[in-house]
Backbone as JSON, one array per atom type, in Angstrom:
{
  "sequence": "XXXXXXXXXXXXXXXXXXXXXXXXXXXXXXXXXXXXXXXXXXXXXXXXXXXXXXXXXXXXXXXXXXXXXXXXXXXXXXXXXXXXXXXXXXXXXXXXXX",
  "N": [[7.44, 101.41, 78.08], [9.77, 102.73, 76.91], [11.73, 104.43, 77.67], [13.45, 103.29, 79.51], [15.2, 101.92, 77.89], [16.6, 104.0, 76.82], [18.3, 104.85, 78.72], [17.42, 106.32, 80.89], [16.89, 106.79, 84.36], [14.78, 105.03, 86.69], [13.71, 106.82, 88.52], [13.95, 109.26, 87.13], [12.2, 108.81, 85.01], [9.81, 108.53, 86.38], [9.55, 111.1, 87.5], [9.28, 112.65, 85.14], [6.86, 111.66, 84.15], [5.12, 112.34, 86.23], [5.31, 115.13, 86.03], [4.05, 115.38, 83.6], [1.48, 114.98, 84.29], [0.57, 112.48, 85.07], [-0.94, 110.11, 87.29], [0.39, 109.09, 90.46], [-0.1, 106.44, 91.41], [-0.76, 105.07, 89.07], [1.6, 105.32, 87.62], [3.36, 103.87, 89.3], [2.23, 101.33, 89.06], [2.65, 100.72, 86.31], [5.46, 100.86, 86.24], [6.1, 98.73, 87.92], [5.18, 96.62, 86.34], [6.98, 96.82, 84.21], [9.41, 96.31, 85.53], [8.96, 93.63, 86.3], [8.75, 92.41, 83.78], [11.34, 92.85, 82.79], [12.8, 91.29, 84.6], [11.87, 88.74, 83.89], [12.84, 88.56, 81.25], [15.59, 88.67, 81.74], [15.9, 86.29, 83.13], [15.25, 84.44, 81.1], [17.34, 84.91, 79.32], [19.56, 84.18, 80.87], [18.99, 81.47, 81.14], [19.19, 80.59, 78.46], [21.92, 81.08, 78.03], [23.04, 79.29, 79.83], [22.23, 76.92, 78.65], [23.74, 77.08, 76.31], [26.34, 76.88, 77.34], [26.27, 74.24, 78.41], [25.83, 72.84, 76.04], [28.2, 73.35, 74.55], [30.1, 72.18, 76.28], [29.2, 69.48, 76.21], [29.48, 68.85, 73.48], [32.22, 69.09, 73.18], [33.03, 66.98, 74.82], [32.11, 64.9, 73.28], [33.96, 64.88, 71.34], [34.06, 66.72, 69.28], [35.65, 69.37, 67.48], [36.76, 72.65, 68.52], [36.46, 74.46, 66.44], [34.51, 73.17, 64.8], [32.29, 73.18, 66.5], [31.94, 75.93, 66.91], [31.26, 76.71, 64.3], [28.77, 75.4, 63.97], [27.3, 76.74, 65.95], [27.39, 79.39, 65.07], [25.96, 79.11, 62.68], [23.52, 78.58, 63.82], [22.83, 81.02, 64.73], [24.07, 82.25, 66.89], [26.07, 84.82, 68.35], [29.42, 85.62, 67.49], [31.22, 86.72, 69.41], [30.06, 85.98, 71.84], [30.18, 83.21, 71.71], [32.99, 82.85, 71.66], [33.68, 83.89, 74.2], [32.42, 82.02, 75.87], [33.76, 79.66, 75.21], [36.31, 80.35, 76.12], [35.77, 80.62, 78.85], [34.96, 78.01, 79.5], [37.2, 76.48, 78.76], [39.16, 77.54, 80.45], [38.03, 76.97, 82.84], [36.16, 78.62, 84.17], [33.05, 79.56, 85.69], [32.19, 76.95, 86.18], [31.53, 75.69, 88.56], [32.9, 73.7, 89.82]],
  "CA": [[8.45, 102.17, 78.82], [10.96, 102.77, 76.07], [12.71, 105.3, 78.31], [14.46, 102.44, 80.15], [16.18, 101.61, 76.86], [17.35, 105.21, 76.51], [19.23, 105.11, 79.8], [16.85, 107.11, 81.97], [16.65, 106.02, 85.58], [13.38, 104.91, 87.06], [13.34, 108.07, 89.18], [13.78, 110.29, 86.09], [10.97, 108.49, 84.27], [8.7, 108.83, 87.28], [9.45, 112.56, 87.57], [8.75, 113.15, 83.86], [5.45, 111.3, 84.06], [4.39, 113.18, 87.19], [5.25, 116.47, 85.43], [3.11, 115.31, 82.49], [0.13, 114.87, 84.82], [0.19, 111.11, 85.4], [-1.14, 109.82, 88.71], [1.47, 108.3, 91.04], [-0.46, 105.02, 91.49], [-0.7, 104.53, 87.72], [3.04, 105.22, 87.31], [3.9, 102.76, 90.08], [1.7, 100.1, 88.47], [3.38, 100.48, 85.06], [6.88, 100.58, 86.54], [6.14, 97.36, 88.44], [5.05, 95.73, 85.18], [8.24, 96.86, 83.47], [10.4, 95.58, 86.35], [8.66, 92.2, 86.19], [9.11, 91.98, 82.42], [12.8, 92.82, 82.71], [13.24, 90.11, 85.36], [11.57, 87.56, 83.07], [13.78, 88.54, 80.14], [16.89, 88.33, 82.3], [15.84, 84.86, 83.43], [15.31, 83.7, 79.83], [18.7, 85.06, 78.79], [20.43, 83.33, 81.69], [18.67, 80.09, 80.79], [19.78, 80.33, 77.14], [23.37, 81.03, 78.18], [23.35, 78.03, 80.5], [22.07, 75.88, 77.62], [24.9, 77.21, 75.43], [27.49, 76.33, 78.08], [26.13, 72.78, 78.44], [25.98, 72.35, 74.67], [29.63, 73.38, 74.22], [30.75, 71.15, 77.09], [28.81, 68.16, 75.7], [30.07, 68.64, 72.16], [33.66, 68.87, 73.39], [33.15, 65.62, 75.35], [31.85, 63.97, 72.17], [35.13, 64.88, 70.47], [34.02, 67.73, 68.24], [36.66, 70.41, 67.66], [36.25, 73.99, 68.81], [36.06, 75.04, 65.16], [33.25, 72.56, 64.37], [31.23, 73.65, 67.4], [31.72, 77.35, 66.6], [30.54, 76.79, 63.03], [27.38, 75.02, 64.24], [26.65, 77.79, 66.74], [27.22, 80.55, 64.18], [24.83, 78.77, 61.79], [22.29, 78.62, 64.62], [22.51, 82.41, 65.02], [24.78, 82.79, 68.05], [27.08, 85.83, 68.03], [30.78, 85.1, 67.63], [31.86, 87.13, 70.67], [29.48, 85.18, 72.93], [30.77, 81.87, 71.57], [34.4, 82.93, 72.08], [33.72, 84.07, 75.65], [32.05, 80.77, 76.52], [34.88, 78.72, 75.05], [37.35, 80.79, 77.03], [35.33, 80.29, 80.21], [34.96, 76.56, 79.67], [38.58, 75.99, 78.67], [39.91, 77.97, 81.63], [37.35, 76.47, 84.03], [35.31, 79.58, 84.83], [31.61, 79.28, 85.7], [31.95, 75.52, 86.16], [30.98, 75.22, 89.82], [33.69, 72.55, 90.33]],
  "C": [[9.77, 102.13, 78.06], [12.06, 103.62, 76.7], [13.79, 104.49, 79.03], [15.58, 102.14, 79.16], [17.04, 102.82, 76.5], [18.29, 105.61, 77.64], [18.7, 106.01, 80.9], [16.67, 106.23, 83.2], [15.15, 105.96, 85.85], [12.87, 106.21, 87.69], [13.08, 109.17, 88.15], [12.49, 110.06, 85.3], [9.76, 108.88, 85.1], [8.46, 110.35, 87.36], [8.84, 113.14, 86.3], [7.25, 112.86, 83.74], [4.59, 112.11, 85.03], [4.24, 114.6, 86.64], [4.23, 116.51, 84.29], [1.68, 115.09, 82.95], [-0.33, 113.46, 85.14], [-0.01, 110.98, 86.91], [-0.04, 108.88, 89.2], [1.13, 106.8, 91.06], [-0.4, 104.35, 90.12], [0.76, 104.33, 87.31], [3.63, 104.02, 88.03], [3.46, 101.41, 89.49], [2.48, 99.75, 87.19], [4.85, 100.14, 85.32], [7.05, 99.18, 87.12], [6.05, 96.35, 87.31], [6.36, 95.66, 84.39], [9.32, 96.09, 84.23], [10.21, 94.08, 86.22], [9.05, 91.65, 84.82], [10.61, 91.89, 82.25], [13.38, 91.62, 83.45], [13.02, 88.83, 84.55], [12.56, 87.44, 81.92], [15.16, 88.13, 80.61], [16.97, 86.83, 82.58], [15.94, 84.01, 82.17], [16.7, 83.77, 79.23], [19.65, 84.16, 79.55], [20.23, 81.86, 81.37], [19.31, 79.71, 79.45], [21.3, 80.22, 77.23], [23.82, 79.75, 78.88], [23.23, 76.87, 79.52], [23.27, 75.89, 76.67], [26.13, 76.58, 76.09], [27.44, 74.8, 78.09], [26.34, 72.17, 77.06], [27.46, 72.28, 74.29], [30.36, 72.28, 74.99], [30.46, 69.74, 76.55], [29.44, 67.85, 74.35], [31.57, 68.4, 72.26], [33.89, 67.44, 73.9], [32.95, 64.58, 74.26], [33.02, 63.93, 71.18], [35.1, 65.88, 69.33], [35.07, 68.8, 68.54], [35.98, 71.73, 67.98], [35.72, 74.63, 67.53], [34.71, 74.49, 64.69], [32.07, 73.08, 65.21], [30.9, 75.1, 67.09], [30.91, 77.5, 65.32], [29.06, 76.46, 63.21], [26.63, 76.14, 64.96], [26.43, 79.05, 65.91], [26.06, 80.33, 63.23], [23.5, 78.87, 62.52], [21.95, 80.05, 65.05], [23.19, 83.01, 66.24], [25.84, 83.78, 67.58], [28.47, 85.29, 68.36], [31.42, 85.48, 68.96], [31.33, 86.34, 71.87], [30.08, 83.78, 72.9], [32.21, 81.87, 72.08], [34.51, 83.06, 73.6], [33.38, 82.77, 76.39], [33.14, 79.72, 76.37], [36.0, 79.08, 76.02], [37.01, 80.39, 78.46], [35.4, 78.79, 80.47], [36.39, 76.02, 79.68], [39.37, 76.34, 79.92], [39.19, 77.64, 82.94], [36.5, 77.48, 84.77], [33.86, 79.14, 84.74], [31.29, 77.78, 85.7], [31.31, 75.01, 87.44], [31.7, 74.01, 90.36], [34.4, 72.89, 91.6]]
}
């Protein structure tokens, strides 16, 4: 279902498939699979971001500088804008649950 990536709504995709002769039950089955896969991906992303937040907090507590932590994260493949946003959130106390 690459159409989700192109910005088509579920309704538009369904209409196109119906016009192409697909059966409604088959369409519904595939769309359910796509929805489930997207939920799983979202969950994995949220988990990774939570791990990043904990890592930054722990490294700061150990006394590492922001620069040292950023360098480690960049080497590990994290994008700079994500790192900057998390530092900002941690430093200003957002997303802490305190």
